[in-house]
PDB file of N, CA, C and O in Angstrom:
ATOM      1  N   MET A   1       5.213  23.114  -3.816  1.00  0.00           N
ATOM      2  CA  MET A   1       4.362  22.529  -4.830  1.00  0.00           C
ATOM      3  C   MET A   1       3.948  21.126  -4.379  1.00  0.00           C
ATOM      4  O   MET A   1       4.704  20.426  -3.705  1.00  0.00           O
ATOM      5  N   ALA A   2       2.754  20.741  -4.760  1.00  0.00           N
ATOM      6  CA  ALA A   2       2.221  19.440  -4.360  1.00  0.00           C
ATOM      7  C   ALA A   2       1.769  18.664  -5.597  1.00  0.00           C
ATOM      8  O   ALA A   2       1.719  19.195  -6.707  1.00  0.00           O
ATOM      9  N   ALA A   3       1.449  17.419  -5.373  1.00  0.00           N
ATOM     10  CA  ALA A   3       0.896  16.574  -6.427  1.00  0.00           C
ATOM     11  C   ALA A   3      -0.438  16.031  -5.935  1.00  0.00           C
ATOM     12  O   ALA A   3      -0.618  15.786  -4.742  1.00  0.00           O
ATOM     13  N   TRP A   4      -1.360  15.847  -6.854  1.00  0.00           N
ATOM     14  CA  TRP A   4      -2.700  15.368  -6.549  1.00  0.00           C
ATOM     15  C   TRP A   4      -2.992  14.150  -7.418  1.00  0.00           C
ATOM     16  O   TRP A   4      -2.681  14.145  -8.609  1.00  0.00           O
ATOM     17  N   VAL A   5      -3.588  13.119  -6.825  1.00  0.00           N
ATOM     18  CA  VAL A   5      -3.836  11.864  -7.528  1.00  0.00           C
ATOM     19  C   VAL A   5      -5.327  11.668  -7.743  1.00  0.00           C
ATOM     20  O   VAL A   5      -6.126  11.848  -6.823  1.00  0.00           O
ATOM     21  N   CYS A   6      -5.697  11.298  -8.962  1.00  0.00           N
ATOM     22  CA  CYS A   6      -7.083  10.963  -9.263  1.00  0.00           C
ATOM     23  C   CYS A   6      -7.377   9.607  -8.617  1.00  0.00           C
ATOM     24  O   CYS A   6      -6.694   8.621  -8.894  1.00  0.00           O
ATOM     25  N   THR A   7      -8.388   9.564  -7.762  1.00  0.00           N
ATOM     26  CA  THR A   7      -8.708   8.324  -7.055  1.00  0.00           C
ATOM     27  C   THR A   7      -9.443   7.332  -7.945  1.00  0.00           C
ATOM     28  O   THR A   7      -9.665   6.190  -7.545  1.00  0.00           O
ATOM     29  N   LYS A   8      -9.821   7.750  -9.138  1.00  0.00           N
ATOM     30  CA  LYS A   8     -10.497   6.832 -10.061  1.00  0.00           C
ATOM     31  C   LYS A   8      -9.518   6.106 -10.977  1.00  0.00           C
ATOM     32  O   LYS A   8      -9.686   4.917 -11.249  1.00  0.00           O
ATOM     33  N   CYS A   9      -8.477   6.830 -11.463  1.00  0.00           N
ATOM     34  CA  CYS A   9      -7.604   6.205 -12.462  1.00  0.00           C
ATOM     35  C   CYS A   9      -6.115   6.275 -12.128  1.00  0.00           C
ATOM     36  O   CYS A   9      -5.305   5.621 -12.785  1.00  0.00           O
ATOM     37  N   GLY A  10      -5.743   7.064 -11.109  1.00  0.00           N
ATOM     38  CA  GLY A  10      -4.342   7.155 -10.723  1.00  0.00           C
ATOM     39  C   GLY A  10      -3.551   8.255 -11.409  1.00  0.00           C
ATOM     40  O   GLY A  10      -2.358   8.405 -11.144  1.00  0.00           O
ATOM     41  N   TYR A  11      -4.188   9.036 -12.293  1.00  0.00           N
ATOM     42  CA  TYR A  11      -3.497  10.161 -12.935  1.00  0.00           C
ATOM     43  C   TYR A  11      -2.960  11.100 -11.859  1.00  0.00           C
ATOM     44  O   TYR A  11      -3.641  11.347 -10.864  1.00  0.00           O
ATOM     45  N   VAL A  12      -1.748  11.627 -12.045  1.00  0.00           N
ATOM     46  CA  VAL A  12      -1.152  12.550 -11.079  1.00  0.00           C
ATOM     47  C   VAL A  12      -1.081  13.943 -11.689  1.00  0.00           C
ATOM     48  O   VAL A  12      -0.474  14.146 -12.741  1.00  0.00           O
ATOM     49  N   TYR A  13      -1.717  14.908 -11.008  1.00  0.00           N
ATOM     50  CA  TYR A  13      -1.569  16.310 -11.377  1.00  0.00           C
ATOM     51  C   TYR A  13      -0.456  16.872 -10.505  1.00  0.00           C
ATOM     52  O   TYR A  13      -0.592  16.935  -9.283  1.00  0.00           O
ATOM     53  N   ASP A  14       0.634  17.276 -11.124  1.00  0.00           N
ATOM     54  CA  ASP A  14       1.773  17.848 -10.406  1.00  0.00           C
ATOM     55  C   ASP A  14       1.755  19.354 -10.629  1.00  0.00           C
ATOM     56  O   ASP A  14       1.847  19.822 -11.764  1.00  0.00           O
ATOM     57  N   GLU A  15       1.635  20.104  -9.546  1.00  0.00           N
ATOM     58  CA  GLU A  15       1.550  21.557  -9.650  1.00  0.00           C
ATOM     59  C   GLU A  15       2.774  22.164 -10.328  1.00  0.00           C
ATOM     60  O   GLU A  15       2.672  23.228 -10.938  1.00  0.00           O
ATOM     61  N   ARG A  16       3.923  21.509 -10.234  1.00  0.00           N
ATOM     62  CA  ARG A  16       5.134  22.037 -10.879  1.00  0.00           C
ATOM     63  C   ARG A  16       4.983  22.089 -12.390  1.00  0.00           C
ATOM     64  O   ARG A  16       5.541  22.974 -13.038  1.00  0.00           O
ATOM     65  N   PHE A  17       4.232  21.147 -12.961  1.00  0.00           N
ATOM     66  CA  PHE A  17       4.118  21.036 -14.415  1.00  0.00           C
ATOM     67  C   PHE A  17       2.781  21.512 -14.961  1.00  0.00           C
ATOM     68  O   PHE A  17       2.689  21.861 -16.138  1.00  0.00           O
ATOM     69  N   GLY A  18       1.740  21.532 -14.129  1.00  0.00           N
ATOM     70  CA  GLY A  18       0.418  21.934 -14.578  1.00  0.00           C
ATOM     71  C   GLY A  18      -0.157  20.918 -15.562  1.00  0.00           C
ATOM     72  O   GLY A  18       0.186  19.736 -15.529  1.00  0.00           O
ATOM     73  N   ASP A  19      -1.032  21.399 -16.433  1.00  0.00           N
ATOM     74  CA  ASP A  19      -1.643  20.580 -17.477  1.00  0.00           C
ATOM     75  C   ASP A  19      -1.767  21.461 -18.714  1.00  0.00           C
ATOM     76  O   ASP A  19      -2.873  21.835 -19.107  1.00  0.00           O
ATOM     77  N   PRO A  20      -0.608  21.799 -19.340  1.00  0.00           N
ATOM     78  CA  PRO A  20      -0.622  22.762 -20.441  1.00  0.00           C
ATOM     79  C   PRO A  20      -1.497  22.350 -21.625  1.00  0.00           C
ATOM     80  O   PRO A  20      -2.014  23.208 -22.340  1.00  0.00           O
ATOM     81  N   GLU A  21      -1.662  21.062 -21.834  1.00  0.00           N
ATOM     82  CA  GLU A  21      -2.523  20.608 -22.936  1.00  0.00           C
ATOM     83  C   GLU A  21      -3.980  21.016 -22.730  1.00  0.00           C
ATOM     84  O   GLU A  21      -4.761  21.066 -23.680  1.00  0.00           O
ATOM     85  N   HIS A  22      -4.336  21.308 -21.477  1.00  0.00           N
ATOM     86  CA  HIS A  22      -5.709  21.684 -21.158  1.00  0.00           C
ATOM     87  C   HIS A  22      -5.794  23.077 -20.544  1.00  0.00           C
ATOM     88  O   HIS A  22      -6.747  23.392 -19.833  1.00  0.00           O
ATOM     89  N   GLY A  23      -4.779  23.919 -20.826  1.00  0.00           N
ATOM     90  CA  GLY A  23      -4.824  25.326 -20.444  1.00  0.00           C
ATOM     91  C   GLY A  23      -4.391  25.651 -19.025  1.00  0.00           C
ATOM     92  O   GLY A  23      -4.582  26.778 -18.570  1.00  0.00           O
ATOM     93  N   ILE A  24      -3.806  24.681 -18.308  1.00  0.00           N
ATOM     94  CA  ILE A  24      -3.351  24.932 -16.941  1.00  0.00           C
ATOM     95  C   ILE A  24      -1.826  25.061 -16.967  1.00  0.00           C
ATOM     96  O   ILE A  24      -1.114  24.087 -17.214  1.00  0.00           O
ATOM     97  N   ILE A  25      -1.336  26.279 -16.709  1.00  0.00           N
ATOM     98  CA  ILE A  25       0.097  26.530 -16.830  1.00  0.00           C
ATOM     99  C   ILE A  25       0.877  25.940 -15.645  1.00  0.00           C
ATOM    100  O   ILE A  25       0.322  25.722 -14.568  1.00  0.00           O
ATOM    101  N   ALA A  26       2.150  25.693 -15.863  1.00  0.00           N
ATOM    102  CA  ALA A  26       3.035  25.180 -14.818  1.00  0.00           C
ATOM    103  C   ALA A  26       3.011  26.118 -13.618  1.00  0.00           C
ATOM    104  O   ALA A  26       2.990  27.339 -13.776  1.00  0.00           O
ATOM    105  N   GLY A  27       3.014  25.547 -12.430  1.00  0.00           N
ATOM    106  CA  GLY A  27       3.002  26.340 -11.209  1.00  0.00           C
ATOM    107  C   GLY A  27       1.615  26.635 -10.681  1.00  0.00           C
ATOM    108  O   GLY A  27       1.484  27.277  -9.639  1.00  0.00           O
ATOM    109  N   THR A  28       0.574  26.189 -11.367  1.00  0.00           N
ATOM    110  CA  THR A  28      -0.793  26.454 -10.918  1.00  0.00           C
ATOM    111  C   THR A  28      -1.155  25.511  -9.768  1.00  0.00           C
ATOM    112  O   THR A  28      -1.136  24.290  -9.920  1.00  0.00           O
ATOM    113  N   LEU A  29      -1.481  26.096  -8.625  1.00  0.00           N
ATOM    114  CA  LEU A  29      -1.909  25.306  -7.472  1.00  0.00           C
ATOM    115  C   LEU A  29      -3.223  24.602  -7.795  1.00  0.00           C
ATOM    116  O   LEU A  29      -4.067  25.147  -8.507  1.00  0.00           O
ATOM    117  N   PHE A  30      -3.391  23.401  -7.274  1.00  0.00           N
ATOM    118  CA  PHE A  30      -4.599  22.630  -7.548  1.00  0.00           C
ATOM    119  C   PHE A  30      -5.862  23.406  -7.166  1.00  0.00           C
ATOM    120  O   PHE A  30      -6.871  23.348  -7.869  1.00  0.00           O
ATOM    121  N   GLU A  31      -5.796  24.130  -6.049  1.00  0.00           N
ATOM    122  CA  GLU A  31      -6.945  24.904  -5.590  1.00  0.00           C
ATOM    123  C   GLU A  31      -7.328  26.020  -6.565  1.00  0.00           C
ATOM    124  O   GLU A  31      -8.467  26.486  -6.567  1.00  0.00           O
ATOM    125  N   LYS A  32      -6.367  26.444  -7.393  1.00  0.00           N
ATOM    126  CA  LYS A  32      -6.608  27.545  -8.335  1.00  0.00           C
ATOM    127  C   LYS A  32      -7.109  27.060  -9.701  1.00  0.00           C
ATOM    128  O   LYS A  32      -7.492  27.871 -10.544  1.00  0.00           O
ATOM    129  N   ILE A  33      -7.106  25.749  -9.917  1.00  0.00           N
ATOM    130  CA  ILE A  33      -7.623  25.214 -11.189  1.00  0.00           C
ATOM    131  C   ILE A  33      -9.134  25.440 -11.211  1.00  0.00           C
ATOM    132  O   ILE A  33      -9.791  25.227 -10.192  1.00  0.00           O
ATOM    133  N   PRO A  34      -9.702  25.864 -12.336  1.00  0.00           N
ATOM    134  CA  PRO A  34     -11.157  26.054 -12.401  1.00  0.00           C
ATOM    135  C   PRO A  34     -11.906  24.760 -12.059  1.00  0.00           C
ATOM    136  O   PRO A  34     -11.445  23.661 -12.365  1.00  0.00           O
ATOM    137  N   ASP A  35     -13.066  24.916 -11.419  1.00  0.00           N
ATOM    138  CA  ASP A  35     -13.867  23.753 -11.039  1.00  0.00           C
ATOM    139  C   ASP A  35     -14.359  22.961 -12.243  1.00  0.00           C
ATOM    140  O   ASP A  35     -14.800  21.821 -12.097  1.00  0.00           O
ATOM    141  N   THR A  36     -14.290  23.548 -13.418  1.00  0.00           N
ATOM    142  CA  THR A  36     -14.726  22.857 -14.637  1.00  0.00           C
ATOM    143  C   THR A  36     -13.667  21.899 -15.174  1.00  0.00           C
ATOM    144  O   THR A  36     -13.958  21.077 -16.043  1.00  0.00           O
ATOM    145  N   TRP A  37     -12.424  22.001 -14.657  1.00  0.00           N
ATOM    146  CA  TRP A  37     -11.344  21.118 -15.090  1.00  0.00           C
ATOM    147  C   TRP A  37     -11.656  19.696 -14.663  1.00  0.00           C
ATOM    148  O   TRP A  37     -12.183  19.472 -13.573  1.00  0.00           O
ATOM    149  N   VAL A  38     -11.332  18.733 -15.519  1.00  0.00           N
ATOM    150  CA  VAL A  38     -11.526  17.321 -15.197  1.00  0.00           C
ATOM    151  C   VAL A  38     -10.239  16.558 -15.472  1.00  0.00           C
ATOM    152  O   VAL A  38      -9.358  17.047 -16.179  1.00  0.00           O
ATOM    153  N   CYS A  39     -10.133  15.367 -14.915  1.00  0.00           N
ATOM    154  CA  CYS A  39      -8.975  14.521 -15.129  1.00  0.00           C
ATOM    155  C   CYS A  39      -8.790  14.288 -16.623  1.00  0.00           C
ATOM    156  O   CYS A  39      -9.732  13.871 -17.298  1.00  0.00           O
ATOM    157  N   PRO A  40      -7.597  14.549 -17.153  1.00  0.00           N
ATOM    158  CA  PRO A  40      -7.364  14.359 -18.584  1.00  0.00           C
ATOM    159  C   PRO A  40      -7.485  12.901 -19.027  1.00  0.00           C
ATOM    160  O   PRO A  40      -7.731  12.624 -20.201  1.00  0.00           O
ATOM    161  N   ARG A  41      -7.314  11.983 -18.098  1.00  0.00           N
ATOM    162  CA  ARG A  41      -7.344  10.569 -18.452  1.00  0.00           C
ATOM    163  C   ARG A  41      -8.761   9.973 -18.384  1.00  0.00           C
ATOM    164  O   ARG A  41      -9.199   9.316 -19.328  1.00  0.00           O
ATOM    165  N   CYS A  42      -9.481  10.202 -17.264  1.00  0.00           N
ATOM    166  CA  CYS A  42     -10.779   9.525 -17.091  1.00  0.00           C
ATOM    167  C   CYS A  42     -11.964  10.478 -16.968  1.00  0.00           C
ATOM    168  O   CYS A  42     -13.106  10.038 -16.837  1.00  0.00           O
ATOM    169  N   LYS A  43     -11.693  11.784 -17.011  1.00  0.00           N
ATOM    170  CA  LYS A  43     -12.720  12.827 -16.942  1.00  0.00           C
ATOM    171  C   LYS A  43     -13.388  12.961 -15.577  1.00  0.00           C
ATOM    172  O   LYS A  43     -14.490  13.501 -15.484  1.00  0.00           O
ATOM    173  N   ALA A  44     -12.736  12.476 -14.512  1.00  0.00           N
ATOM    174  CA  ALA A  44     -13.269  12.642 -13.159  1.00  0.00           C
ATOM    175  C   ALA A  44     -13.152  14.112 -12.743  1.00  0.00           C
ATOM    176  O   ALA A  44     -12.210  14.801 -13.135  1.00  0.00           O
ATOM    177  N   ALA A  45     -14.103  14.577 -11.958  1.00  0.00           N
ATOM    178  CA  ALA A  45     -14.112  15.955 -11.476  1.00  0.00           C
ATOM    179  C   ALA A  45     -13.075  16.151 -10.363  1.00  0.00           C
ATOM    180  O   ALA A  45     -12.569  15.182  -9.796  1.00  0.00           O
ATOM    181  N   LYS A  46     -12.771  17.401 -10.063  1.00  0.00           N
ATOM    182  CA  LYS A  46     -11.754  17.739  -9.058  1.00  0.00           C
ATOM    183  C   LYS A  46     -11.977  17.072  -7.695  1.00  0.00           C
ATOM    184  O   LYS A  46     -10.995  16.704  -7.050  1.00  0.00           O
ATOM    185  N   PRO A  47     -13.223  16.899  -7.227  1.00  0.00           N
ATOM    186  CA  PRO A  47     -13.407  16.265  -5.906  1.00  0.00           C
ATOM    187  C   PRO A  47     -12.867  14.823  -5.830  1.00  0.00           C
ATOM    188  O   PRO A  47     -12.702  14.287  -4.734  1.00  0.00           O
ATOM    189  N   PHE A  48     -12.599  14.209  -6.962  1.00  0.00           N
ATOM    190  CA  PHE A  48     -12.060  12.849  -6.968  1.00  0.00           C
ATOM    191  C   PHE A  48     -10.542  12.814  -6.835  1.00  0.00           C
ATOM    192  O   PHE A  48      -9.941  11.742  -6.917  1.00  0.00           O
ATOM    193  N   PHE A  49      -9.918  13.966  -6.632  1.00  0.00           N
ATOM    194  CA  PHE A  49      -8.477  14.035  -6.460  1.00  0.00           C
ATOM    195  C   PHE A  49      -8.113  14.136  -4.989  1.00  0.00           C
ATOM    196  O   PHE A  49      -8.790  14.810  -4.213  1.00  0.00           O
ATOM    197  N   ALA A  50      -7.046  13.464  -4.621  1.00  0.00           N
ATOM    198  CA  ALA A  50      -6.543  13.504  -3.241  1.00  0.00           C
ATOM    199  C   ALA A  50      -5.089  13.952  -3.272  1.00  0.00           C
ATOM    200  O   ALA A  50      -4.332  13.578  -4.168  1.00  0.00           O
ATOM    201  N   LYS A  51      -4.705  14.760  -2.284  1.00  0.00           N
ATOM    202  CA  LYS A  51      -3.324  15.237  -2.209  1.00  0.00           C
ATOM    203  C   LYS A  51      -2.417  14.035  -1.973  1.00  0.00           C
ATOM    204  O   LYS A  51      -2.660  13.220  -1.084  1.00  0.00           O
ATOM    205  N   LYS A  52      -1.369  13.943  -2.783  1.00  0.00           N
ATOM    206  CA  LYS A  52      -0.436  12.826  -2.693  1.00  0.00           C
ATOM    207  C   LYS A  52       0.438  12.975  -1.465  1.00  0.00           C
ATOM    208  O   LYS A  52       0.987  14.047  -1.210  1.00  0.00           O
ATOM    209  N   LYS A  53       0.563  11.917  -0.720  1.00  0.00           N
ATOM    210  CA  LYS A  53       1.433  11.900   0.459  1.00  0.00           C
ATOM    211  C   LYS A  53       2.881  11.821   0.022  1.00  0.00           C
ATOM    212  O   LYS A  53       3.215  11.097  -0.915  1.00  0.00           O
ATOM    213  N   VAL A  54       3.751  12.575   0.708  1.00  0.00           N
ATOM    214  CA  VAL A  54       5.177  12.556   0.389  1.00  0.00           C
ATOM    215  C   VAL A  54       5.972  11.813   1.428  1.00  0.00           C
ATOM    216  O   VAL A  54       7.192  11.703   1.310  1.00  0.00           O
TER     217      VAL A  54
END
């Protein structure tokens, strides 16, 4: 599982937890999230997310 960071606001999408408040269940890979999904904090589109370095 990986984490992805919004480059606009710093929100972290963690694949382990998903985004259940917005219909994305835990374990959903970032690549599998619909392209219509946006950052819950700033509404940035998926292309504004970068894979978090570990």
